[in-house]
All heavy atoms as an XYZ file, in Angstrom:
691
protein
N    -172.787     54.597   -122.138
C    -171.629     54.051   -122.818
C    -170.336     54.450   -122.088
O    -169.404     53.666   -122.018
C    -171.631     54.540   -124.274
C    -170.548     53.930   -125.091
S    -170.805     52.160   -125.261
C    -170.126     51.875   -126.822
N    -170.329     55.684   -121.563
C    -169.149     56.175   -120.858
C    -168.849     55.302   -119.638
O    -167.695     54.901   -119.408
C    -169.381     57.621   -120.419
C    -168.275     58.207   -119.592
C    -168.634     59.619   -119.150
C    -167.632     60.154   -118.167
N    -167.993     61.485   -117.695
N    -169.887     54.958   -118.881
C    -169.690     54.145   -117.678
C    -169.283     52.721   -118.021
O    -168.521     52.096   -117.289
C    -170.953     54.158   -116.815
C    -171.234     55.525   -116.237
C    -172.333     56.255   -116.657
C    -170.382     56.088   -115.303
C    -172.581     57.521   -116.140
C    -170.621     57.344   -114.777
C    -171.722     58.057   -115.202
O    -171.955     59.307   -114.685
N    -169.771     52.223   -119.139
C    -169.380     50.882   -119.597
C    -167.898     50.852   -119.939
O    -167.194     49.901   -119.601
C    -170.232     50.463   -120.808
C    -169.883     49.105   -121.328
C    -170.162     47.967   -120.591
C    -169.274     48.961   -122.561
C    -169.832     46.707   -121.058
C    -168.943     47.711   -123.049
C    -169.222     46.579   -122.296
N    -167.412     51.890   -120.596
C    -165.987     51.965   -120.949
C    -165.116     52.071   -119.691
O    -164.065     51.453   -119.608
C    -165.725     53.148   -121.891
C    -166.421     53.009   -123.237
S    -166.025     51.467   -124.093
C    -164.344     51.751   -124.554
N    -165.571     52.843   -118.718
C    -164.843     52.954   -117.449
C    -164.802     51.597   -116.758
O    -163.769     51.171   -116.247
C    -165.475     54.035   -116.538
C    -165.262     55.421   -117.151
C    -164.910     53.963   -115.122
C    -166.052     56.531   -116.474
N    -165.951     50.896   -116.763
C    -166.020     49.556   -116.170
C    -165.026     48.624   -116.855
O    -164.279     47.893   -116.187
C    -167.444     48.997   -116.295
C    -167.509     47.523   -115.983
C    -167.486     47.075   -114.670
C    -167.559     46.576   -116.998
C    -167.511     45.719   -114.372
C    -167.592     45.230   -116.723
C    -167.564     44.800   -115.406
O    -167.585     43.465   -115.128
N    -164.991     48.632   -118.190
C    -164.066     47.756   -118.913
C    -162.609     48.075   -118.592
O    -161.784     47.166   -118.473
C    -164.304     47.858   -120.426
C    -165.508     47.113   -120.971
C    -165.604     47.284   -122.488
C    -165.463     45.637   -120.608
N    -162.300     49.347   -118.444
C    -160.928     49.724   -118.080
C    -160.581     49.197   -116.692
O    -159.499     48.636   -116.494
C    -160.751     51.244   -118.138
C    -160.699     51.770   -119.536
S    -160.471     53.567   -119.747
C    -160.166     54.219   -118.166
N    -161.486     49.335   -115.749
C    -161.233     48.874   -114.378
C    -161.093     47.360   -114.323
O    -160.144     46.834   -113.732
C    -162.336     49.370   -113.421
C    -162.256     50.884   -113.268
C    -162.241     48.672   -112.067
C    -163.447     51.510   -112.560
N    -162.003     46.623   -114.963
C    -161.939     45.162   -114.928
C    -160.705     44.661   -115.679
O    -160.104     43.651   -115.301
C    -163.249     44.505   -115.441
C    -163.318     43.030   -115.034
C    -163.405     44.639   -116.931
C    -163.567     42.782   -113.593
N    -160.289     45.372   -116.705
C    -159.078     44.999   -117.438
C    -157.840     45.190   -116.578
O    -156.937     44.345   -116.578
C    -158.964     45.810   -118.728
O    -160.008     45.458   -119.612
N    -157.789     46.276   -115.842
C    -156.661     46.519   -114.936
C    -156.616     45.442   -113.858
O    -155.550     44.906   -113.537
C    -156.744     47.937   -114.325
C    -156.493     48.987   -115.399
C    -155.769     48.090   -113.156
C    -156.832     50.406   -114.990
N    -157.777     45.095   -113.324
C    -157.852     44.025   -112.321
C    -157.364     42.709   -112.915
O    -156.608     41.970   -112.273
C    -159.295     43.894   -111.773
C    -159.640     45.119   -110.929
C    -159.469     42.607   -110.965
C    -161.110     45.236   -110.568
N    -157.760     42.408   -114.150
C    -157.342     41.171   -114.815
C    -155.832     41.117   -114.990
O    -155.204     40.075   -114.760
C    -158.043     41.033   -116.162
N    -155.234     42.235   -115.374
C    -153.777     42.284   -115.547
C    -153.086     42.073   -114.202
O    -152.143     41.280   -114.091
C    -153.342     43.631   -116.185
C    -151.838     43.801   -116.122
C    -153.847     43.718   -117.617
N    -153.550     42.764   -113.179
C    -152.949     42.628   -111.845
C    -153.059     41.187   -111.352
O    -152.088     40.626   -110.826
C    -153.607     43.614   -110.849
C    -153.213     45.049   -111.207
C    -153.218     43.278   -109.413
C    -154.014     46.117   -110.467
N    -154.217     40.568   -111.542
C    -154.403     39.191   -111.094
C    -153.470     38.236   -111.844
O    -152.889     37.329   -111.244
C    -155.858     38.756   -111.311
C    -156.821     39.376   -110.334
S    -158.535     38.958   -110.674
C    -158.517     37.198   -110.442
N    -153.326     38.437   -113.144
C    -152.485     37.562   -113.957
C    -151.022     37.680   -113.546
O    -150.332     36.671   -113.363
C    -152.652     37.891   -115.448
O    -154.049     37.826   -115.775
C    -151.888     36.931   -116.317
N    -150.548     38.890   -113.393
C    -149.158     39.101   -112.976
C    -148.941     38.566   -111.565
O    -147.922     37.924   -111.283
C    -148.775     40.602   -113.074
C    -147.413     40.867   -112.467
C    -148.830     41.068   -114.526
N    -149.897     38.783   -110.693
C    -149.813     38.286   -109.324
C    -149.748     36.762   -109.298
O    -148.945     36.175   -108.554
C    -151.016     38.775   -108.514
O    -151.034     38.193   -107.244
N    -150.567     36.111   -110.110
C    -150.562     34.645   -110.156
C    -149.223     34.124   -110.660
O    -148.701     33.141   -110.147
C    -151.710     34.134   -111.030
C    -151.912     32.646   -110.877
O    -152.075     32.179   -109.723
O    -151.904     31.930   -111.902
N    -148.654     34.788   -111.649
C    -147.336     34.394   -112.167
C    -146.274     34.548   -111.083
O    -145.435     33.673   -110.890
C    -146.991     35.254   -113.388
C    -145.587     35.094   -113.912
C    -145.434     33.875   -114.764
C    -144.053     33.852   -115.402
N    -143.958     32.885   -116.469
N    -146.319     35.652   -110.358
C    -145.361     35.904   -109.274
C    -145.498     34.850   -108.181
O    -144.495     34.309   -107.697
C    -145.573     37.308   -108.674
O    -145.463     38.272   -109.721
C    -144.561     37.615   -107.603
N    -146.727     34.539   -107.818
C    -146.970     33.519   -106.793
C    -146.502     32.151   -107.260
O    -145.977     31.358   -106.467
C    -148.456     33.470   -106.427
C    -148.918     34.688   -105.651
C    -150.398     34.637   -105.383
C    -150.833     35.881   -104.617
N    -152.220     35.803   -104.181
N    -146.668     31.857   -108.539
C    -146.221     30.567   -109.078
C    -144.706     30.432   -108.958
O    -144.192     29.375   -108.587
C    -146.648     30.429   -110.532
N    -144.007     31.503   -109.266
C    -142.534     31.472   -109.177
C    -142.048     31.301   -107.736
O    -141.014     30.700   -107.503
C    -141.950     32.756   -109.750
C    -141.988     32.815   -111.244
C    -141.297     34.053   -111.726
N    -141.135     34.015   -113.165
C    -140.751     35.034   -113.885
N    -140.474     36.189   -113.288
N    -140.625     34.928   -115.185
N    -142.798     31.864   -106.804
C    -142.399     31.797   -105.391
C    -143.009     30.599   -104.667
O    -142.863     30.479   -103.454
C    -142.810     33.097   -104.680
C    -142.059     34.315   -105.188
C    -142.496     35.562   -104.461
C    -141.734     36.771   -104.977
N    -142.132     37.996   -104.281
N    -143.713     29.745   -105.409
C    -144.363     28.556   -104.841
C    -145.322     28.918   -103.712
O    -145.371     28.250   -102.689
C    -143.328     27.532   -104.368
C    -142.386     27.123   -105.446
N    -142.757     26.305   -106.478
C    -141.090     27.448   -105.672
C    -141.732     26.124   -107.284
N    -140.703     26.810   -106.831
N    -146.068     29.995   -103.919
C    -147.065     30.422   -102.941
C    -148.454     30.039   -103.437
O    -148.631     29.580   -104.557
C    -146.983     31.938   -102.724
C    -145.715     32.368   -102.026
C    -145.782     33.816   -101.660
C    -144.559     34.192   -100.840
N    -144.647     35.582   -100.389
N    -149.437     30.249   -102.574
C    -150.820     29.925   -102.915
C    -151.268     30.756   -104.110
O    -151.144     31.982   -104.107
C    -151.723     30.179   -101.724
C    -153.119     29.703   -101.957
C    -153.905     29.773   -100.702
N    -155.245     29.264   -100.987
C    -156.107     28.963   -100.075
N    -155.792     29.128    -98.810
N    -157.283     28.510   -100.395
N    -151.826     30.086   -105.115
C    -152.180     30.712   -106.385
C    -153.620     31.200   -106.416
O    -154.437     30.834   -105.584
C    -151.995     29.683   -107.517
C    -150.648     28.977   -107.527
C    -149.609     29.728   -108.286
N    -149.989     29.972   -109.650
C    -149.823     29.118   -110.658
N    -149.282     27.956   -110.448
N    -150.193     29.444   -111.882
N    -153.914     31.997   -107.416
C    -155.276     32.458   -107.660
C    -156.004     31.315   -108.374
O    -155.511     30.800   -109.383
C    -155.281     33.733   -108.524
C    -154.582     34.873   -107.768
C    -156.706     34.127   -108.905
C    -154.342     36.120   -108.579
N    -157.162     30.905   -107.871
C    -157.884     29.790   -108.507
C    -158.233     30.092   -109.968
O    -158.562     31.235   -110.322
C    -159.156     29.665   -107.667
C    -158.828     30.304   -106.362
C    -157.843     31.399   -106.675
N    -158.169     29.058   -110.802
C    -158.497     29.227   -112.223
C    -159.927     29.724   -112.398
O    -160.201     30.515   -113.300
C    -158.276     27.922   -112.988
C    -156.814     27.583   -113.140
C    -156.573     26.370   -114.018
O    -157.543     25.715   -114.464
O    -155.396     26.071   -114.257
N    -160.841     29.286   -111.547
C    -162.227     29.748   -111.625
C    -162.297     31.265   -111.468
O    -163.080     31.929   -112.140
C    -163.090     29.085   -110.555
C    -163.401     27.645   -110.827
C    -164.272     27.075   -109.730
C    -164.559     25.606   -109.972
N    -165.429     25.033   -108.947
N    -161.490     31.798   -110.574
C    -161.473     33.246   -110.343
C    -160.929     33.977   -111.566
O    -161.460     35.020   -111.970
C    -160.629     33.581   -109.094
O    -161.144     32.855   -107.978
C    -160.642     35.066   -108.790
N    -159.889     33.425   -112.164
C    -159.327     34.038   -113.372
C    -160.356     34.024   -114.507
O    -160.547     35.032   -115.192
C    -158.051     33.313   -113.794
C    -156.862     33.433   -112.832
C    -155.724     32.520   -113.270
C    -156.371     34.871   -112.738
N    -161.033     32.895   -114.686
C    -162.042     32.808   -115.742
C    -163.234     33.718   -115.459
O    -163.796     34.313   -116.379
C    -162.512     31.365   -115.944
C    -161.648     30.594   -116.910
C    -160.897     29.520   -116.476
C    -161.593     30.937   -118.251
C    -160.107     28.807   -117.358
C    -160.805     30.238   -119.150
C    -160.055     29.170   -118.698
N    -163.627     33.848   -114.203
C    -164.728     34.744   -113.854
C    -164.373     36.191   -114.193
O    -165.176     36.924   -114.772
C    -165.084     34.621   -112.369
C    -166.177     35.561   -111.867
C    -167.494     35.296   -112.599
C    -166.363     35.427   -110.372
N    -163.161     36.583   -113.859
C    -162.705     37.934   -114.179
C    -162.700     38.151   -115.690
O    -163.095     39.213   -116.179
C    -161.309     38.188   -113.586
O    -161.354     37.933   -112.185
C    -160.847     39.613   -113.833
N    -162.267     37.143   -116.423
C    -162.287     37.228   -117.887
C    -163.714     37.364   -118.401
O    -163.999     38.215   -119.256
C    -161.619     35.992   -118.483
N    -164.612     36.560   -117.866
C    -166.006     36.594   -118.311
C    -166.692     37.917   -117.976
O    -167.595     38.352   -118.693
C    -166.782     35.440   -117.677
N    -166.241     38.566   -116.927
C    -166.824     39.854   -116.526
C    -166.299     41.021   -117.352
O    -166.678     42.163   -117.119
C    -166.579     40.104   -115.035
C    -167.352     39.197   -114.086
C    -166.918     39.435   -112.642
C    -168.848     39.402   -114.233
N    -165.396     40.737   -118.302
C    -164.933     41.791   -119.198
C    -163.427     41.953   -119.289
O    -162.945     42.744   -120.084
N    -162.681     41.208   -118.509
C    -161.229     41.356   -118.527
C    -160.510     40.361   -119.418
O    -159.291     40.211   -119.339
N    -161.244     39.705   -120.300
C    -160.665     38.623   -121.101
C    -159.541     39.080   -122.029
O    -158.489     38.433   -122.098
C    -161.753     37.921   -121.904
O    -162.449     38.852   -122.705
N    -159.735     40.156   -122.751
C    -158.719     40.611   -123.704
C    -157.435     41.019   -122.982
O    -156.332     40.624   -123.371
C    -159.250     41.759   -124.545
N    -157.572     41.780   -121.916
C    -156.403     42.213   -121.152
C    -155.691     41.018   -120.525
O    -154.461     40.947   -120.530
C    -156.814     43.214   -120.078
N    -156.461     40.068   -120.006
C    -155.869     38.889   -119.389
C    -155.129     38.049   -120.426
O    -154.006     37.602   -120.196
C    -156.942     38.042   -118.704
C    -156.394     36.855   -117.944
S    -157.676     35.934   -117.081
C    -158.063     37.058   -115.750
N    -155.741     37.856   -121.585
C    -155.125     37.049   -122.637
C    -153.818     37.685   -123.117
O    -152.798     37.007   -123.228
C    -156.108     36.891   -123.794
C    -155.617     35.983   -124.887
C    -155.429     34.627   -124.667
C    -155.357     36.478   -126.158
C    -154.988     33.790   -125.676
C    -154.920     35.653   -127.175
C    -154.732     34.309   -126.928
O    -154.288     33.488   -127.937
N    -153.843     38.983   -123.374
C    -152.626     39.671   -123.822
C    -151.535     39.640   -122.755
O    -150.354     39.473   -123.058
C    -152.949     41.114   -124.220
C    -153.799     41.263   -125.478
C    -154.193     42.726   -125.683
C    -153.072     40.733   -126.699
N    -151.930     39.785   -121.502
C    -150.970     39.722   -120.404
C    -150.351     38.332   -120.308
O    -149.138     38.195   -120.153
C    -151.628     40.103   -119.067
O    -152.201     41.405   -119.191
C    -150.623     40.094   -117.930
N    -151.183     37.303   -120.414
C    -150.671     35.931   -120.344
C    -149.671     35.657   -121.466
O    -148.648     35.018   -121.251
C    -151.820     34.919   -120.391
C    -152.568     34.839   -119.090
S    -153.870     33.603   -119.158
C    -154.407     33.616   -117.460
N    -149.964     36.148   -122.660
C    -149.032     35.970   -123.772
C    -147.733     36.748   -123.535
O    -146.644     36.243   -123.804
C    -149.674     36.412   -125.086
C    -150.831     35.557   -125.596
C    -151.429     36.187   -126.854
C    -150.383     34.130   -125.882
N    -147.871     37.954   -123.020
C    -146.702     38.815   -122.802
C    -145.760     38.260   -121.744
O    -144.542     38.251   -121.939
C    -147.158     40.239   -122.401
O    -148.002     40.754   -123.430
C    -145.965     41.155   -122.199
N    -146.324     37.791   -120.627
C    -145.461     37.305   -119.538
C    -145.298     35.781   -119.556
O    -144.701     35.211   -118.647
C    -145.977     37.774   -118.157
C    -147.327     37.148   -117.815
C    -146.009     39.289   -118.072
C    -147.797     37.441   -116.397
N    -145.833     35.164   -120.596
C    -145.760     33.701   -120.763
C    -146.289     32.960   -119.543
O    -145.603     32.129   -118.947
C    -144.334     33.266   -121.079
C    -143.846     33.758   -122.397
C    -142.494     33.219   -122.684
N    -142.079     33.640   -124.016
C    -140.878     33.454   -124.479
N    -139.973     32.848   -123.745
N    -140.575     33.850   -125.689
N    -147.500     33.286   -119.200
C    -148.137     32.647   -118.054
C    -149.329     31.834   -118.537
O    -150.216     32.366   -119.203
C    -148.587     33.698   -117.040
C    -149.162     33.128   -115.785
N    -148.494     32.200   -115.028
C    -150.349     33.339   -115.165
C    -149.241     31.876   -113.978
N    -150.382     32.551   -114.049
N    -149.335     30.569   -118.224
C    -150.402     29.629   -118.590
C    -150.523     29.448   -120.096
O    -151.567     29.037   -120.601
C    -151.745     30.045   -117.981
C    -151.754     29.990   -116.457
C    -153.158     30.056   -115.932
C    -153.202     29.959   -114.437
N    -152.998     28.627   -113.910
N    -149.477     29.729   -120.845
C    -149.536     29.595   -122.297
C    -149.508     28.132   -122.743
O    -149.842     27.841   -123.886
C    -148.388     30.362   -122.979
O    -147.135     29.921   -122.439
C    -148.534     31.855   -122.772
N    -149.154     27.232   -121.862
C    -149.168     25.804   -122.188
C    -150.478     25.144   -121.755
O    -150.674     23.964   -121.982
C    -147.984     25.090   -121.540
C    -146.660     25.534   -122.120
C    -145.505     24.774   -121.507
C    -144.194     25.256   -122.112
N    -143.046     24.560   -121.545
N    -151.355     25.932   -121.155
C    -152.641     25.421   -120.694
C    -153.687     25.658   -121.781
O    -154.117     26.797   -122.010
C    -153.082     26.125   -119.403
C    -152.192     25.853   -118.240
N    -152.621     25.189   -117.129
C    -150.889     26.140   -118.004
C    -151.627     25.082   -116.260
N    -150.568     25.660   -116.776
N    -154.100     24.577   -122.458
C    -155.094     24.711   -123.527
C    -156.374     25.358   -123.014
O    -157.031     26.098   -123.739
C    -155.407     23.342   -124.128
C    -154.312     22.800   -124.986
C    -154.711     21.487   -125.617
C    -153.551     20.940   -126.435
N    -153.912     19.665   -127.066
N    -156.685     25.077   -121.765
C    -157.898     25.634   -121.158
C    -157.917     27.163   -121.267
O    -158.957     27.764   -121.520
C    -157.913     25.203   -119.695
C    -159.113     25.576   -118.935
C    -158.949     25.058   -117.530
N    -160.256     24.686   -117.045
C    -160.483     24.076   -115.918
N    -159.481     23.716   -115.167
N    -161.690     23.800   -115.536
N    -156.768     27.790   -121.091
C    -156.684     29.251   -121.163
C    -156.439     29.735   -122.590
O    -157.014     30.735   -123.007
C    -155.587     29.786   -120.232
C    -156.022     29.847   -118.807
C    -155.793     28.786   -117.953
C    -156.681     30.953   -118.305
C    -156.203     28.821   -116.633
C    -157.105     31.003   -116.989
C    -156.866     29.932   -116.152
N    -155.591     29.057   -123.327
C    -155.245     29.513   -124.663
C    -156.381     29.305   -125.665
O    -156.407     29.940   -126.714
C    -153.968     28.819   -125.161
C    -152.720     29.239   -124.376
S    -152.358     31.014   -124.476
C    -152.922     31.616   -122.898
N    -157.324     28.448   -125.341
C    -158.520     28.289   -126.164
C    -159.700     28.996   -125.500
O    -160.493     29.669   -126.165
C    -158.843     26.792   -126.382
C    -157.723     26.152   -127.216
C    -160.199     26.617   -127.058
C    -157.807     24.648   -127.314
N    -159.811     28.858   -124.188
C    -160.938     29.414   -123.448
C    -161.034     30.928   -123.506
O    -162.121     31.480   -123.734
N    -159.923     31.609   -123.305
C    -159.971     33.076   -123.309
C    -160.344     33.645   -124.674
O    -161.203     34.535   -124.747
C    -158.650     33.661   -122.793
C    -158.414     33.493   -121.289
C    -157.063     34.060   -120.885
C    -159.512     34.134   -120.473
N    -159.749     33.152   -125.775
C    -160.205     33.663   -127.078
C    -161.690     33.377   -127.339
O    -162.385     34.209   -127.935
C    -159.322     32.924   -128.088
C    -158.073     32.635   -127.330
C    -158.538     32.340   -125.929
N    -162.186     32.235   -126.871
C    -163.614     31.941   -127.033
C    -164.475     32.920   -126.237
O    -165.523     33.377   -126.727
C    -163.920     30.504   -126.611
C    -163.431     29.410   -127.559
C    -163.707     28.039   -126.974
C    -164.058     29.559   -128.928
N    -164.027     33.261   -125.036
C    -164.752     34.257   -124.234
C    -164.743     35.606   -124.941
O    -165.767     36.295   -125.002
C    -164.147     34.369   -122.814
C    -164.417     33.088   -122.020
C    -164.720     35.585   -122.080
C    -163.684     33.019   -120.693
N    -163.604     35.980   -125.508
C    -163.497     37.256   -126.232
C    -164.468     37.278   -127.409
O    -165.200     38.254   -127.608
C    -162.049     37.504   -126.710
C    -161.118     37.708   -125.510
C    -161.979     38.703   -127.661
C    -159.639     37.660   -125.839
N    -164.500     36.197   -128.179
C    -165.403     36.117   -129.333
C    -166.858     36.216   -128.872
O    -167.655     36.948   -129.466
C    -165.150     34.820   -130.133
C    -163.786     34.898   -130.829
C    -166.269     34.572   -131.144
C    -163.303     33.589   -131.393
N    -167.195     35.492   -127.825
C    -168.558     35.534   -127.286
C    -168.928     36.951   -126.838
O    -170.030     37.433   -127.123
C    -168.699     34.553   -126.123
C    -170.061     34.485   -125.453
C    -171.123     34.018   -126.442
C    -170.012     33.558   -124.258
N    -168.002     37.624   -126.182
C    -168.266     38.988   -125.728
C    -168.461     39.940   -126.913
O    -169.328     40.809   -126.878
C    -167.134     39.476   -124.819
C    -167.144     38.777   -123.479
C    -165.897     39.052   -122.647
O    -164.838     39.395   -123.174
N    -166.030     38.870   -121.343
N    -167.678     39.756   -127.959
C    -167.823     40.592   -129.162
C    -169.190     40.356   -129.796
O    -169.881     41.311   -130.184
C    -166.685     40.321   -130.165
C    -165.360     40.859   -129.606
C    -166.989     40.946   -131.529
C    -164.133     40.435   -130.392
N    -169.594     39.096   -129.901
C    -170.907     38.767   -130.476
C    -172.027     39.403   -129.653
O    -172.971     39.977   -130.213
C    -171.084     37.228   -130.578
C    -172.526     36.864   -130.899
C    -170.136     36.648   -131.617
N    -171.919     39.317   -128.334
C    -172.939     39.910   -127.465
C    -173.019     41.421   -127.670
O    -174.122     41.981   -127.769
C    -172.674     39.559   -125.985
C    -172.936     38.071   -125.752
C    -173.531     40.404   -125.043
C    -172.452     37.557   -124.402
N    -171.876     42.082   -127.756
C    -171.869     43.536   -127.976
C    -172.494     43.866   -129.322
O    -173.293     44.811   -129.437
C    -170.431     44.107   -127.867
C    -170.370     45.532   -128.372
C    -169.931     44.028   -126.433
N    -172.170     43.106   -130.355
C    -172.742     43.352   -131.677
C    -174.268     43.183   -131.638
O    -174.990     43.994   -132.210
C    -172.099     42.417   -132.735
C    -170.660     42.853   -132.986
C    -172.905     42.429   -134.034
C    -169.849     41.900   -133.830
N    -174.728     42.153   -130.970
C    -176.174     41.925   -130.856
C    -176.844     43.082   -130.124
O    -177.903     43.546   -130.531
C    -176.457     40.581   -130.157
C    -176.070     39.421   -131.079
C    -177.928     40.481   -129.742
C    -176.087     38.060   -130.406
N    -176.205     43.556   -129.073
C    -176.792     44.635   -128.275
C    -176.857     45.948   -129.063
O    -177.852     46.663   -128.990
C    -176.007     44.834   -126.953
C    -176.263     43.639   -126.039
C    -176.392     46.137   -126.275
C    -175.413     43.629   -124.794
N    -175.818     46.271   -129.816
C    -175.790     47.570   -130.502
C    -176.545     47.572   -131.833
O    -176.755     48.634   -132.398
C    -174.352     48.091   -130.718
C    -173.553     47.163   -131.618
C    -173.682     48.314   -129.399
C    -172.193     47.714   -132.010
N    -176.948     46.398   -132.321
C    -177.687     46.392   -133.596
C    -179.170     46.270   -133.382
O    -179.703     46.008   -132.399
C    -177.226     45.254   -134.520
O    -177.328     43.997   -133.852
C    -175.810     45.496   -134.974
């Protein structure tokens, strides 16, 4: 359990860095982080951190794909954890 928590902290930090980086690149009209990469990072455990970061910095908040997709990933991850621990 300890290593799982460490993993979640690391993937969450990566998700935050990627989200902020993508926002910065968008403002500077530079090459962006692909949406597939952002969703993969979310699916690997960074969904909650990514979603909160997007809301905080107002990044991709007009994209239904993210504003619906990330909460669905979070719910799915919670269900999986509940199934595993019961």
